[in-house]
C-alpha positions as CSV (number, residue, x, y, z in Angstrom):
1,M,-78.2,-40.2,-87.8
2,M,-78.8,-40.7,-91.5
3,Y,-76.9,-39.6,-94.6
4,K,-78.0,-36.1,-95.6
5,K,-79.2,-35.7,-99.1
6,D,-79.0,-32.5,-101.2
7,I,-82.0,-30.1,-100.9
8,S,-83.9,-29.5,-104.1
9,F,-85.2,-26.1,-105.2
10,K,-87.9,-25.0,-107.7
11,S,-85.7,-22.2,-109.0
12,K,-82.1,-21.1,-109.1
13,H,-83.1,-17.8,-107.5
14,M,-84.6,-19.5,-104.5
15,E,-81.5,-21.7,-104.2
16,N,-79.2,-18.7,-104.1
17,I,-81.3,-16.9,-101.5
18,F,-81.5,-20.0,-99.3
19,Y,-77.7,-20.6,-99.3
20,F,-76.8,-17.0,-98.9
21,F,-78.9,-16.6,-95.7
22,S,-78.0,-20.0,-94.4
23,F,-74.3,-19.1,-94.7
24,I,-74.9,-15.8,-92.9
25,F,-76.9,-17.6,-90.2
26,E,-74.1,-20.2,-89.8
27,K,-71.5,-17.5,-89.3
28,I,-73.6,-15.7,-86.7
29,R,-74.2,-19.0,-84.9
30,R,-70.5,-19.8,-84.9
31,I,-69.6,-16.3,-83.5
32,I,-72.1,-16.7,-80.7
33,L,-70.7,-20.2,-79.8
34,G,-67.2,-18.8,-80.1
35,K,-66.2,-21.5,-82.6
36,K,-63.9,-21.5,-85.6
37,V,-64.0,-24.1,-88.4
38,L,-61.5,-26.7,-89.7
39,V,-62.1,-27.6,-93.3
40,F,-60.7,-30.8,-94.7
41,I,-60.1,-30.9,-98.5
42,T,-59.7,-34.6,-99.4
43,G,-59.4,-36.7,-102.6
44,G,-56.9,-38.9,-104.3
45,G,-53.6,-37.5,-105.7
46,G,-54.3,-35.4,-108.7
47,S,-57.9,-34.5,-107.7
48,G,-57.1,-30.8,-107.5
49,K,-56.8,-30.1,-103.7
50,E,-53.9,-27.7,-104.1
51,F,-55.5,-26.2,-107.2
52,L,-58.7,-25.5,-105.3
53,Y,-56.9,-24.0,-102.3
54,N,-54.5,-21.8,-104.3
55,N,-57.1,-20.4,-106.7
56,F,-60.4,-20.2,-104.8
57,I,-59.9,-20.0,-101.0
58,P,-59.7,-16.5,-99.6
59,P,-56.2,-16.3,-98.0
60,N,-57.4,-13.9,-95.4
61,K,-60.1,-16.3,-94.2
62,F,-58.1,-19.5,-93.6
63,Y,-54.7,-20.8,-92.5
64,K,-53.6,-23.9,-94.3
65,L,-52.0,-26.4,-91.8
66,L,-48.5,-27.1,-93.1
67,S,-47.4,-30.7,-93.2
68,M,-43.9,-31.9,-92.5
69,T,-42.6,-34.2,-95.2
70,S,-39.5,-36.2,-96.0
71,R,-39.9,-36.0,-99.7
72,D,-37.9,-33.7,-102.0
73,P,-39.4,-30.3,-102.8
74,R,-41.1,-29.9,-106.2
75,D,-40.3,-27.0,-108.5
76,G,-41.6,-23.8,-106.9
77,E,-42.1,-25.2,-103.4
78,V,-40.5,-23.3,-100.6
79,H,-39.5,-24.6,-97.1
80,N,-41.8,-23.2,-94.3
81,V,-44.3,-22.0,-97.0
82,S,-45.3,-25.1,-99.0
83,Y,-44.2,-27.7,-96.5
84,F,-41.7,-28.2,-93.7
85,F,-39.1,-30.3,-95.5
86,T,-37.1,-32.6,-93.3
87,D,-35.9,-36.3,-92.9
88,L,-37.9,-39.4,-92.1
89,E,-36.3,-39.8,-88.7
90,T,-37.4,-36.3,-87.6
91,I,-41.0,-37.1,-88.6
92,K,-41.0,-40.4,-86.7
93,N,-39.8,-38.7,-83.6
94,A,-42.1,-35.7,-83.8
95,K,-45.2,-35.3,-81.7
96,K,-47.8,-35.7,-84.4
97,A,-51.5,-34.9,-84.8
98,T,-51.6,-37.0,-88.0
99,Y,-49.1,-39.4,-89.6
100,L,-49.1,-40.4,-93.2
101,P,-46.5,-43.0,-94.1
102,V,-45.8,-43.7,-97.7
103,P,-44.9,-47.4,-98.1
104,N,-42.8,-49.1,-100.6
105,H,-43.8,-52.4,-102.3
106,K,-42.7,-54.3,-99.1
107,G,-45.0,-52.2,-97.0
108,E,-42.2,-50.3,-95.3
109,A,-42.5,-46.5,-94.9
110,Y,-39.6,-45.0,-96.8
111,K,-41.0,-41.4,-96.5
112,A,-43.8,-39.8,-94.7
113,Y,-46.0,-36.7,-94.1
114,C,-47.3,-35.5,-90.8
115,V,-48.9,-32.5,-89.1
116,T,-47.2,-31.8,-85.9
117,E,-49.0,-31.0,-82.7
118,K,-47.0,-27.7,-82.5
119,E,-48.3,-26.7,-86.0
120,V,-51.9,-27.1,-84.8
121,F,-51.5,-25.5,-81.3
122,D,-49.6,-22.5,-82.8
123,N,-52.6,-21.7,-85.0
124,I,-55.6,-22.4,-82.8
125,G,-58.0,-19.5,-83.0
126,K,-57.8,-19.3,-86.8
127,N,-60.1,-20.9,-89.4
128,L,-58.0,-23.9,-90.6
129,I,-57.7,-26.0,-93.8
130,Y,-56.1,-29.4,-94.0
131,D,-55.7,-31.1,-97.4
132,V,-55.0,-34.8,-97.4
133,N,-55.3,-37.8,-99.8
134,E,-57.1,-40.4,-97.7
135,A,-60.1,-39.8,-95.5
136,K,-58.7,-42.0,-92.7
137,Y,-56.3,-39.1,-91.9
138,I,-59.3,-36.8,-91.4
139,D,-60.5,-39.3,-88.9
140,Q,-57.0,-39.1,-87.2
141,M,-57.2,-35.3,-87.0
142,I,-60.7,-35.2,-85.7
143,K,-59.9,-37.7,-83.0
144,W,-56.8,-35.7,-82.0
145,F,-58.9,-32.6,-81.7
146,K,-61.4,-34.4,-79.5
147,K,-58.6,-35.9,-77.4
148,N,-57.2,-32.4,-76.7
149,G,-60.6,-30.8,-76.1
150,L,-60.3,-28.7,-79.2
151,D,-63.7,-29.9,-80.7
152,K,-65.2,-27.4,-78.2
153,K,-63.5,-24.6,-80.2
154,Y,-64.0,-26.0,-83.7
155,E,-66.5,-27.3,-86.1
156,F,-65.5,-29.7,-88.9
157,K,-66.4,-29.5,-92.6
158,I,-65.3,-31.8,-95.4
159,A,-64.9,-31.1,-99.1
160,L,-64.6,-34.4,-100.9
161,L,-63.2,-34.0,-104.4
162,K,-64.0,-36.4,-107.2
163,N,-61.1,-38.0,-109.0
164,P,-60.7,-37.0,-112.7
165,E,-60.0,-39.8,-115.2
166,N,-56.7,-38.3,-116.5
167,R,-55.2,-37.6,-113.1
168,A,-52.4,-40.2,-113.5
169,E,-51.1,-38.3,-116.5
170,K,-51.2,-35.0,-114.6
171,M,-49.3,-36.5,-111.7
172,K,-46.6,-38.0,-114.0
173,K,-46.1,-34.6,-115.6
174,R,-46.1,-32.9,-112.1
175,D,-43.5,-34.9,-110.1
176,L,-43.6,-38.6,-110.7
177,S,-40.7,-39.0,-113.0
178,K,-38.7,-40.0,-109.9
179,K,-41.3,-42.5,-108.7
180,D,-42.2,-46.1,-109.6
181,D,-45.6,-47.5,-110.6
182,Y,-46.3,-48.7,-107.1
183,E,-45.9,-45.3,-105.6
184,I,-48.2,-43.8,-108.3
185,K,-50.9,-46.2,-107.2
186,V,-50.3,-45.3,-103.5
187,R,-50.5,-41.6,-104.2
188,M,-53.6,-41.9,-106.3
189,R,-55.7,-43.9,-103.9
190,A,-58.6,-42.5,-102.0
191,D,-60.4,-44.8,-99.5
192,C,-63.8,-43.1,-100.1
193,E,-64.7,-42.3,-103.7
194,D,-68.1,-40.7,-102.9
195,N,-70.0,-39.1,-100.1
196,I,-72.2,-42.0,-99.2
197,S,-69.3,-44.4,-98.8
198,F,-67.6,-41.7,-96.8
199,Y,-70.5,-41.5,-94.4
200,N,-70.9,-45.2,-94.1
201,K,-67.3,-45.6,-93.2
202,Y,-66.7,-42.6,-90.9
203,N,-70.3,-41.6,-89.8
204,F,-69.5,-38.1,-91.0
205,N,-71.2,-36.3,-93.9
206,P,-69.0,-34.4,-96.4
207,S,-70.5,-31.0,-96.8
208,W,-69.5,-30.8,-100.5
209,H,-68.7,-33.4,-103.2
210,F,-67.6,-32.2,-106.6
211,L,-65.0,-32.3,-109.4
212,S,-62.6,-29.5,-108.8
213,I,-60.6,-29.6,-112.0
214,P,-62.2,-27.7,-114.9
215,G,-62.8,-29.7,-118.1
216,K,-65.2,-31.9,-120.0
217,E,-65.7,-34.2,-117.1
218,Q,-66.9,-31.4,-114.8
219,T,-70.8,-31.4,-114.8
220,K,-73.2,-28.5,-114.2
221,K,-73.8,-30.0,-110.7
222,D,-70.0,-30.1,-110.0
223,K,-69.7,-26.4,-111.0
224,K,-72.8,-25.5,-108.8
225,I,-71.4,-27.3,-105.7
226,K,-67.9,-25.9,-106.2
227,K,-69.4,-22.4,-106.5
228,R,-71.4,-23.0,-103.3
229,F,-68.3,-24.1,-101.5
230,I,-66.3,-21.0,-102.6
231,L,-69.3,-18.8,-101.5
232,W,-69.4,-20.6,-98.1
233,C,-65.6,-19.9,-97.7
234,K,-66.2,-16.2,-98.3
235,I,-69.4,-15.8,-96.2
236,A,-69.6,-18.4,-93.5
237,A,-66.0,-18.8,-92.4
Protein backbone atom coordinates (compact mmCIF):
# COMPACT_ATOMS: atom_id res chain seq x y z
CA MET A 1 0.00 0.00 0.00
CA MET A 2 1.38 3.39 -0.99
CA TYR A 3 0.50 6.93 -0.11
CA LYS A 4 -2.27 8.12 -2.44
CA LYS A 5 -1.52 11.31 -4.35
CA ASP A 6 -4.10 13.83 -5.59
CA ILE A 7 -5.49 13.25 -9.06
CA SER A 8 -4.71 15.99 -11.60
CA PHE A 9 -7.25 17.26 -14.15
CA LYS A 10 -6.98 19.18 -17.42
CA SER A 11 -9.97 21.36 -16.59
CA LYS A 12 -12.08 22.40 -13.60
CA HIS A 13 -15.18 21.13 -15.40
CA MET A 14 -13.70 17.63 -15.73
CA GLU A 15 -12.71 17.71 -12.07
CA ASN A 16 -16.23 18.64 -10.93
CA ILE A 17 -17.79 15.89 -13.04
CA PHE A 18 -15.32 13.31 -11.77
CA TYR A 19 -15.89 14.06 -8.09
CA PHE A 20 -19.67 14.37 -8.43
CA PHE A 21 -20.05 10.92 -10.00
CA SER A 22 -17.39 9.34 -7.78
CA PHE A 23 -19.30 10.56 -4.70
CA ILE A 24 -22.56 9.19 -6.11
CA PHE A 25 -20.86 5.86 -6.83
CA GLU A 26 -19.38 5.79 -3.33
CA LYS A 27 -22.81 6.30 -1.75
CA ILE A 28 -24.38 3.55 -3.88
CA ARG A 29 -21.54 1.16 -3.05
CA ARG A 30 -21.90 1.86 0.68
CA ILE A 31 -25.68 1.31 0.51
CA ILE A 32 -25.14 -2.04 -1.21
CA LEU A 33 -22.58 -3.05 1.42
CA GLY A 34 -24.85 -1.81 4.21
CA LYS A 35 -22.12 0.43 5.64
CA LYS A 36 -22.18 3.83 7.29
CA VAL A 37 -19.21 6.18 7.60
CA LEU A 38 -17.22 7.52 10.55
CA VAL A 39 -15.46 10.79 9.68
CA PHE A 40 -12.57 11.96 11.84
CA ILE A 41 -11.86 15.70 11.82
CA THR A 42 -8.40 16.18 13.28
CA GLY A 43 -5.89 18.98 13.78
CA GLY A 44 -4.21 20.88 16.59
CA GLY A 45 -6.17 23.14 18.93
CA GLY A 46 -7.34 26.24 17.05
CA SER A 47 -7.23 24.56 13.62
CA GLY A 48 -10.98 25.07 13.10
CA LYS A 49 -12.48 21.63 13.77
CA GLU A 50 -15.55 23.00 15.56
CA PHE A 51 -15.82 25.88 13.04
CA LEU A 52 -15.89 23.38 10.17
CA TYR A 53 -18.49 21.14 11.79
CA ASN A 54 -20.81 23.94 12.95
CA ASN A 55 -20.82 25.85 9.67
CA PHE A 56 -20.43 23.35 6.85
CA ILE A 57 -21.49 19.82 7.88
CA PRO A 58 -25.17 19.02 7.13
CA PRO A 59 -26.70 18.29 10.58
CA ASN A 60 -29.18 15.81 9.08
CA LYS A 61 -26.35 13.73 7.61
CA PHE A 62 -24.14 13.13 10.63
CA TYR A 63 -24.21 12.64 14.37
CA LYS A 64 -21.25 14.14 16.20
CA LEU A 65 -19.98 11.81 18.92
CA LEU A 66 -20.07 13.75 22.18
CA SER A 67 -17.04 13.56 24.40
CA MET A 68 -17.17 13.42 28.16
CA THR A 69 -14.89 16.04 29.72
CA SER A 70 -13.83 17.17 33.17
CA ARG A 71 -13.03 20.72 32.05
CA ASP A 72 -15.32 23.68 32.76
CA PRO A 73 -17.88 24.67 30.09
CA ARG A 74 -16.97 27.57 27.84
CA ASP A 75 -19.40 30.40 27.15
CA GLY A 76 -22.34 29.06 25.18
CA GLU A 77 -21.59 25.38 25.77
CA VAL A 78 -24.47 23.23 27.01
CA HIS A 79 -24.32 19.94 28.94
CA ASN A 80 -25.48 16.96 26.81
CA VAL A 81 -25.26 19.13 23.69
CA SER A 82 -21.66 20.38 23.49
CA TYR A 83 -20.12 17.82 25.86
CA PHE A 84 -21.03 15.61 28.77
CA PHE A 85 -19.50 17.66 31.59
CA THR A 86 -18.41 15.61 34.58
CA ASP A 87 -15.45 15.04 36.94
CA LEU A 88 -12.10 13.34 36.32
CA GLU A 89 -12.91 10.33 38.51
CA THR A 90 -16.06 9.56 36.51
CA ILE A 91 -14.04 9.60 33.29
CA LYS A 92 -11.36 7.33 34.72
CA ASN A 93 -14.01 4.78 35.79
CA ALA A 94 -16.07 4.90 32.58
CA LYS A 95 -15.95 2.23 29.87
CA LYS A 96 -14.20 4.18 27.14
CA ALA A 97 -13.73 3.91 23.38
CA THR A 98 -11.09 6.67 23.53
CA TYR A 99 -9.28 8.36 26.42
CA LEU A 100 -7.54 11.73 26.11
CA PRO A 101 -5.77 12.77 29.32
CA VAL A 102 -4.50 16.36 29.59
CA PRO A 103 -1.25 16.31 31.58
CA ASN A 104 0.23 19.04 33.75
CA HIS A 105 3.92 19.94 33.68
CA LYS A 106 4.64 16.87 35.85
CA GLY A 107 3.00 14.58 33.32
CA GLU A 108 0.00 13.84 35.56
CA ALA A 109 -3.51 13.91 34.11
CA TYR A 110 -5.42 16.66 35.90
CA LYS A 111 -8.34 16.60 33.49
CA ALA A 112 -9.40 14.48 30.54
CA TYR A 113 -11.70 13.85 27.61
CA CYS A 114 -13.17 10.54 26.48
CA VAL A 115 -15.84 9.02 24.28
CA THR A 116 -17.67 6.35 26.21
CA GLU A 117 -18.56 2.98 24.75
CA LYS A 118 -22.22 3.75 25.49
CA GLU A 119 -22.09 6.94 23.40
CA VAL A 120 -20.84 4.96 20.41
CA PHE A 121 -23.14 1.93 20.84
CA ASP A 122 -26.20 4.19 21.26
CA ASN A 123 -25.53 5.81 17.87
CA ILE A 124 -24.47 2.84 15.75
CA GLY A 125 -26.39 2.91 12.47
CA LYS A 126 -25.84 6.65 11.95
CA ASN A 127 -23.11 8.41 9.99
CA LEU A 128 -20.72 9.64 12.68
CA ILE A 129 -18.22 12.44 13.15
CA TYR A 130 -15.48 12.51 15.78
CA ASP A 131 -13.25 15.60 16.14
CA VAL A 132 -10.00 15.29 18.04
CA ASN A 133 -6.64 17.06 18.43
CA GLU A 134 -4.18 14.22 18.02
CA ALA A 135 -4.23 11.51 15.39
CA LYS A 136 -3.26 8.81 17.88
CA TYR A 137 -6.81 9.02 19.26
CA ILE A 138 -8.16 8.27 15.79
CA ASP A 139 -6.02 5.15 15.96
CA GLN A 140 -7.61 4.37 19.35
CA MET A 141 -11.13 4.68 17.95
CA ILE A 142 -10.46 2.60 14.83
CA LYS A 143 -8.90 -0.17 16.93
CA TRP A 144 -11.91 -0.08 19.28
CA PHE A 145 -14.29 -0.39 16.30
CA LYS A 146 -12.33 -3.37 14.99
CA LYS A 147 -12.20 -4.99 18.43
CA ASN A 148 -16.01 -4.83 18.61
CA GLY A 149 -16.58 -5.95 15.01
CA LEU A 150 -18.00 -2.56 14.03
CA ASP A 151 -15.56 -2.10 11.14
CA LYS A 152 -17.90 -4.44 9.24
CA LYS A 153 -20.60 -1.77 9.55
CA TYR A 154 -18.44 1.34 9.03
CA GLU A 155 -15.89 2.85 6.71
CA PHE A 156 -13.42 5.43 8.02
CA LYS A 157 -12.58 8.83 6.52
CA ILE A 158 -10.15 11.45 7.83
CA ALA A 159 -10.11 15.22 7.31
CA LEU A 160 -6.71 16.48 8.46
CA LEU A 161 -6.78 20.24 9.09
CA LYS A 162 -3.75 22.46 8.71
CA ASN A 163 -2.79 24.64 11.64
CA PRO A 164 -3.06 28.42 11.05
CA GLU A 165 -0.13 30.51 12.23
CA ASN A 166 -2.20 32.71 14.56
CA ARG A 167 -4.09 29.89 16.28
CA ALA A 168 -2.39 30.51 19.64
CA GLU A 169 -3.89 34.01 19.72
CA LYS A 170 -7.33 32.67 18.83
CA MET A 171 -7.12 30.05 21.57
CA LYS A 172 -6.14 32.63 24.16
CA LYS A 173 -9.12 34.78 23.20
CA ARG A 174 -11.41 31.75 23.27
CA ASP A 175 -10.76 30.08 26.61
CA LEU A 176 -7.14 30.03 27.70
CA SER A 177 -7.24 32.89 30.18
CA LYS A 178 -7.51 30.22 32.91
CA LYS A 179 -4.65 28.11 31.54
CA ASP A 180 -0.87 28.26 31.78
CA ASP A 181 1.65 28.26 28.92
CA TYR A 182 2.28 24.54 29.29
CA GLU A 183 -1.36 23.65 28.70
CA ILE A 184 -1.50 25.96 25.68
CA LYS A 185 1.35 23.96 24.13
CA VAL A 186 -0.41 20.68 24.96
CA ARG A 187 -3.71 21.83 23.45
CA MET A 188 -2.02 23.10 20.29
CA ARG A 189 -0.01 20.00 19.51
CA ALA A 190 -0.85 17.72 16.63
CA ASP A 191 1.33 14.65 16.15
CA CYS A 192 0.89 14.68 12.33
CA GLU A 193 1.18 18.03 10.60
CA ASP A 194 0.64 16.74 7.02
CA ASN A 195 -0.97 13.84 5.23
CA ILE A 196 2.27 12.06 4.29
CA SER A 197 3.55 11.94 7.89
CA PHE A 198 0.07 10.79 8.93
CA TYR A 199 0.22 7.89 6.46
CA ASN A 200 3.78 6.95 7.44
CA LYS A 201 2.83 6.83 11.11
CA TYR A 202 -0.62 5.19 10.97
CA ASN A 203 -0.73 3.51 7.52
CA PHE A 204 -3.97 5.35 6.81
CA ASN A 205 -4.50 8.00 4.13
CA PRO A 206 -6.33 11.18 5.13
CA SER A 207 -9.02 11.77 2.51
CA TRP A 208 -8.73 15.57 2.81
CA HIS A 209 -5.96 17.92 3.98
CA PHE A 210 -6.69 21.65 4.03
CA LEU A 211 -6.75 24.87 6.01
CA SER A 212 -10.27 25.26 7.40
CA ILE A 213 -10.06 28.82 8.77
CA PRO A 214 -10.75 31.54 6.13
CA GLY A 215 -8.07 34.20 5.71
CA LYS A 216 -4.88 35.19 3.91
CA GLU A 217 -3.21 31.87 4.72
CA GLN A 218 -5.92 29.85 2.98
CA THR A 219 -4.72 28.97 -0.53
CA LYS A 220 -6.79 28.22 -3.63
CA LYS A 221 -5.96 24.55 -3.12
CA ASP A 222 -7.19 24.70 0.49
CA LYS A 223 -10.47 26.25 -0.67
CA LYS A 224 -10.87 23.63 -3.41
CA ILE A 225 -10.27 20.68 -1.08
CA LYS A 226 -12.53 22.16 1.59
CA LYS A 227 -15.28 22.62 -1.01
CA ARG A 228 -14.75 19.01 -2.12
CA PHE A 229 -15.06 17.81 1.49
CA ILE A 230 -18.33 19.72 2.01
CA LEU A 231 -19.70 18.34 -1.28
CA TRP A 232 -18.75 14.82 -0.20
CA CYS A 233 -20.62 15.31 3.10
CA LYS A 234 -23.75 16.33 1.17
CA ILE A 235 -23.63 13.62 -1.51
CA ALA A 236 -21.66 10.57 -0.43
CA ALA A 237 -22.66 10.26 3.24
